ROSETOR-628884 format. One record per residue (C-alpha): residue in one letter; x, z, y. Coordinates in steps of 0.001 Angstrom, whole numbers, plus 524288, in hexadecimal, padded with zeros to 5 digits. Layout:
N
AXZY ...
This chain:
388
MD188F65FBA94318 LD10236545D93DF7 GD0FBB64E2294D04 DD1DCA64F4194D78 ND20EF647D19408F ND170263CCB94569 ED1DF563BE795298 TD2BE863C9D94A4F ID26E6630D1941D5 ND2164628E594D4F VD2DC762A93953DA QD36486264D947AE QD2D1361A2E94654 QD2E626168A953E4 ED3DCD6166A951C4 QD3D8060F9A94524 LD34536047794C24 TD3D226044D95795 GD487B6034194E77 QD42A55F7FC947D8 VD3F0D5F1BA954C5 ND4D8C5F2C595842 ND53835EE0194B80 QD4AAE5E25794C1A AD4E8F5DF61959AB QD5CB95E1B295623 TD5A9C5D73194AB2 VD54A85CDDA9534A DD5FD55CF6B95CC2 ND69325CC8D9515A ID616D5C11A94C63 VD619F5BB5C95AA0 SD6F505BE1F95C5E ED73BC5B81D94F4E AD6C375ACD5952FB VD71B75AB1A96043 ND7F395AB5995961 QD7C075A23F94F63 PD83C0594C6952D7 TD7AF6589C295603 AD7AE757DDA94DD0 ED84595763D956AB ED8E5C58234954A4 QD8C3D58189945CA KD8FB75728C94683 HD9BA35751394E5A EDA1385805294641 RD9D805780F9393C LDA5C256CC593EED RDB0A7576B09433C EDB13857C02934C0 IDB2DC56D8693048 LDBD5D56AEC93915 RDC4505788993568 KDC4645749992640 TDC89B5661A9293C RDD2AF5681593217 IDE09A565E392E70 RDECE256C1A934A5 TDFA4956B8593288 DDFABF577E292A47 TDEDFA5734C92321 EDF0D9575049140E VDECFB5675190D90 PDEFA7565168FEF9 PDF7265599D8FB9B QDF06654E5B8F628 EDEF3454DEA8E80D YDEF6C53FA88E1EF TDE7BE53DE88D5DB LDF033531D88D222 QDFC2A52B0D8D52D VE037751DFB8D2A7 DE136351E388D46E EE120452CB18DA17 TE0948528258E466 GDFCA0530348E387 FDEE1252B398E63C FDE077531058E521 ADE2B553D308EACA KDD99B548648E93E HDD06B54C878F417 DDCE4853E488F7D5 IDC6BB531D38F3B5 HDCE04524EF8EFD4 ADCA9F5175D8EAE3 VDCCB850D418E11E KDC74A4FF398E608 ADC6E14F1FE8DF9B KDBFA74E48C8DD41 ADB56F4E5F58D2F9 KDBC604E6398C5CC ADCA044E7A68CAC4 GDCDBF4F4428C3C0 KDC7A2500018C962 TDC3F05067C8BE43 TDD000501DB8B616 TDD879509458C10B LDCF0A5155A8C061 KDD244516898B18D VDE081515C88B321 LDDE885201D8BF31 IDD6DA529408B434 ADE1B5527078AA42 ADEC8452AAD8B37E LDE4EE5369B8B6A5 LDE37D53AEA8A911 MDF064537F18A4C5 GDF8BF53A1C8B024 EDFCCF52D368B143 MDF87C51F4D8AD98 FE0148513128B092 RE05A05159A8BDEA VDFB3951EE38C241 KDFD7D52DA68C0FA TDF75E53AED8C472 KDFC89547D48C5CA LDEFA154FA98C35E EDEE2D557598B80A KDE22E554AE8AFB6 PDDBD454EA98BB2D HDCC6854DD98B9AE IDC59C541048BC49 VDB77753D118BFCA YDB40052E018BF84 FDA85F528AE8C430 DDA4DB51C958BF80 TD98DC515458C70A ED9C21507458C363 QD9E4B5057C8B574 ND95FA506B18A90A RD975A5116589F3E ND9FB95096889588 DDA982505898A10E TDA9B3512E78A654 QDACC051A29898E8 KDB82C50EDC89718 IDBE3B515EE8A311 LDC196520F589A9E TDC413517F588E97 DDCFBC510B5896B0 VDD3D651DF289C24 ADD54F523A988DE3 QDDC365161588A2F MDE5955179089468 TDE8D6526958942C EDE54F528978848A LDDFCC535FA888E5 ADD64653BBC87F52 PDC70053A118831F DDC60A5488F885E1 VDD00F548E888F92 IDCC3E53D95897A2 NDBDB45438989724 SDC2F15509F89B72 QDC8BB549FC8A7CF VDC04553E098AB43 ADB20C540108AEAB LDAE18531048AE6D QD9F9E52F008B36F SD9872521608B141 LD8F89521DB8BD3E RD8BAA5134C8BDFB RD7C9F516198BBF6 VD7D0D523138C487 DD751F522088D08B RD7DDE5216E8DD5E ED76D152DBE8E2E2 DD7C3E535618D767 LD8A3A531BF8D73E LD8FB553ADA8E1C1 PD88CB545E98DC9D LD8E6D542428CF3A LD9C6B5410D8D618 CD9B3454F068DABE QD96CF554728CE80 ADA13554EF88C692 LDAB06554D58D14B EDA5A5560988D062 DDA55B561858BFDB EDB221559488BDF7 KDBB5A55E048C931 PDC2E8551178C88E DDCF7354DAA8CEA0 VDCD5953F048CF7D VDBF4F5380E8D189 FDBD325291F8CE43 IDB01E522D38D3C8 DDAF4C516318CE84 GDA533510158D743 IDA4C7517CA8E34A VD9B2F50CDB8E74C ED90DE511FF8DEFD FD90A751F2A8E79F VD8ABD517E98F31F TD7EBD5105C8F50F SD86E8505D88FC2D FD94F1505458FE39 ND92A04FE8990AE8 DD8B2B50AE391055 ED93FF510FA9197D TD8D1F51EC191AD8 ED8C7851F2A90C44 SD9A1B51ADC90A2B KD9EB352635912B8 QD97CE530A190BF8 ID9B6952DEF8FE77 IDAA5352C6890271 KDA8E95397190A5D DDA1C9540278FEF1 LDAD0753B3D8F566 LDB657540FC8FFF1 VDB0A454DEF8FFA8 LDAFCA54E158F0D9 CDBE0854A948EE50 EDC19C555798F74E EDB806560398F282 YDBC1955CE08E421 DDC9DF55AF38E567 CDC9FB54C378DFEF ADCC9853ED28E2F0 IDC18E535608E2E4 VDC596527C38DFD4 CDBA3751DB28E276 VDBA945107E8DCFF LDB50B5051A8E683 HDB4864F6478E4BD TDBB1A4EE3E8F073 NDB3CB4E3428F7AB KDB1584D77E8EF6D ADB9854CE4E8F854 EDC76C4CCED8F0EF EDCF1A4CE488FC6E DDC7A14DAC490164 HDCCAE4E74C8FB0E QDC4834F04C902F6 MDBB284F9558FC08 RDAC4C4F5928FC87 GDA3F24F975907B0 HDA3FE5058E91120 LDA4E250E3C90461 GDB2B55071790252 TDB67B5088291071 MDB366517129102F LDBA45518489034B ADC5F6511E3907BD QDC65F5196F91458 KDC5FA526CD90D77 ADCCB0523F7901BF GDDB8A529628FF58 TDDF7E51EAF8F6C6 VDD7D4510DD8F28E LDDDDD50A4A8E701 EDDA4A4FBD08E492 CDD9A74F54D8D88F KDDD444E6C18D738 KDDD854DE348CB0A EDE9014D5378CAF1 RDE5554C75D8CB24 GDE4F54C0C38BD89 SDE7B24CC458B699 SDE29D4D9D38B255 VDEC2C4E1FC8B9DD IDE4F84EABF8C304 TDEDB44F03D8CF61 VDE92B4FC6B8D4E4 SDEFD04FF3F8E3B2 CDEDDD507AD8EE3F SDE69F4FFA38FA24 EDE46A50C5B901E1 SDEA2F51B44902DF RDEB975258590C12 HDF88852864906F2 EE03B7521658FE8B EDFD40515798F65B PE0011515D48E839 TE065050B538E298 EDFE88500998DC1C WDFC674FFEB8CD9A SDF6E84F7CA8C229 IDEF414F8108B6D7 MDEAB64EE288AD1A FDE2CA4EBA18A03E ADEB3A4E93089496 EDE5F04E4A4885EA GDDA5D4EB908828C GDD6584EF5B89026 RDE0F34F9C689116 IDE4BC4FD9A89F80 VDF2E54FD8F8A107 DDFC884FE9B8AADB ADFF674F09C8B2C0 TE09FE4F3AD8BBD2 EE13774E9AF8B53F QE08BC4DEFD8B4AD CE05384E0DF8C29C RE14774DF518C5BA LE14774D2B98BE09 IE07A84CD9C8C4E9 KE0D744D0F78D231 EE1A354C99F8CE5C QE13C34BE3E8CA08 RE0A594BD678D602 KE15CA4BF4F8DE53 AE1CDB4B4158D739 EE0F9D4AB5F8D915 KE0FC04ADDB8E6B6 LE1DAD4AAC88E8E7 QE1AFE49E168E1D7 KE0FE749A938E8A0 RE16DE49C898F5F3 LE2249494A58F234 EE19B0489178EDEF AE117148AD68F9FD SE1F5D48A94901D7 EE251647ED88F987 KE17254778B8FD01 EE18DE4799E90AA4 KE269B474B390AFE QE228D468FC90427 EE16C54666390CC2 RE20DC4682591815 LE29B945E9A912B4 QE1F6E454E591053 KE1C7F4560591E62 CE2A9F4536F92279 LE2AD3447C091900 TE1F234415891ECF VE24754435592D25 LE316B43CBE928A6 RE283D4312992262 DE206B42F7C92DFA KE2B0342E7293717 GE32B04234292ED6 GE3AB142C649262C AE431D432C092EBC VE411543D1393A8E SE49D24445C94380 RE4A9B4529593FAA KE46CD4561794DD0 QE3AFB44DCB94CB5 LE37914509593E85 TE381845FFF942AE EE2E1A45D7694EB5 IE245445561945A2 LE253E4609693AD3 VE236946BE1944D3 DE15764666E946DB IE12714619F93A2F LE161546DA39334F DE12EA4776B93E27 RE1FB547E6F93D79 KE2A0C48228947C6 RE36A547989949DC PE3FEA4827294331 TE366A483D09377C VE363D474CB9367D AE439A473959391D SE460547BE192CC2 YE3D004744292532 IE44804680192794 SE51C146E03924EA EE4C034724C917EF WE4879464E8913F0 LE558C46056917F5 KE5B5746A9990ED1 DE52CC465CF903F2 KE549A4580A90696 AE46B0454ED9087C VE4B5444E669145B FE587C44B6391A8A EE5D2444926927B4 DE64E843BB292942 SE70EA4390E931DB SE687B4362493D9C GE62E9442A493CEA ME54D843D6C93889 IE4DD54454E92CE6 QE48E343C27920E3 AE42664406191355 SE4BC643F4E90948 TE4A16434A590000 EE44F543D518F4C6 FE3AAC4427C8FD4D AE379B4368A9047A LE34164300C8F7B6 AE2C7F43B1C8F2B8 FE244343D098FF25 
């Protein structure tokens, strides 16, 4: 009986061993099979790209929400969410003052000609250029324009004075502010501080791409402030950073100080959609920011009148110079010249065509600067002959 039990145990052990070997062999086969069936690195790359294309494809039936504008002027919206925008100007030409008006409009619903349809919008403002006193004056001026209580302004506006913050911390700080504040509008007064050099093409492309991703991710409009080139006639934003910003921005506003006045006019220089009409602001007594629509209209009318006066003066001067040349010809020819000969001479002297010169002579005859005698000769009138 004992022998039979040992034989039974040996058989069971052999069967267990055989089963373990078979199980191990099956496990190895499964591992090998799974490894063989795993996509290669190249296949994974292609699948990743296909997934991006699937997510980014726009079809006729793709549901795309309409653009939500954060601000508007005369019913034309600008600074849409999910997009980056720009405010540009020469140095000290009113960029920060313009931003103060935009903030006031966001808080009040309307300020001067600028309006918003957002309900209690939240604003993040990064100031990388001014000292803390000037940065705080942003809120002081906004409070003066809106007459809102300090706690109302502080609850809706996160204003950061970042002039002394290291460049490499600015983008992470912006990301943190977006995460914490969930703003509708972000103003970056001094986007140039986010890069080592505004002429670094790679760096400029990267920061603009980062901002585009952020405004999509956090459902906000990001408005970047950047100087234009120094030359008076050059209105392009500075460097590769300015070029990239202009290319990607949904709206670019330009601030200009009206010559010889404190009026700041804000106009749209570039827009992907309808351009908002220009609007104007100025500083009144005590440094208050006020609407300057009427003052700007008067300035433009005055300039128009001045230009017209200059054109009239220039035209009159040219007419007198032509007449003097005609009188000189008459004097040099002994005081009288046939109309045909006078026309031929003046064609060369004035470098004008015959019909034009003929019209000049007709005008002089009409004005009695010259006269045509009975023999058909042109002579200078006594008055003009003596004056000449």
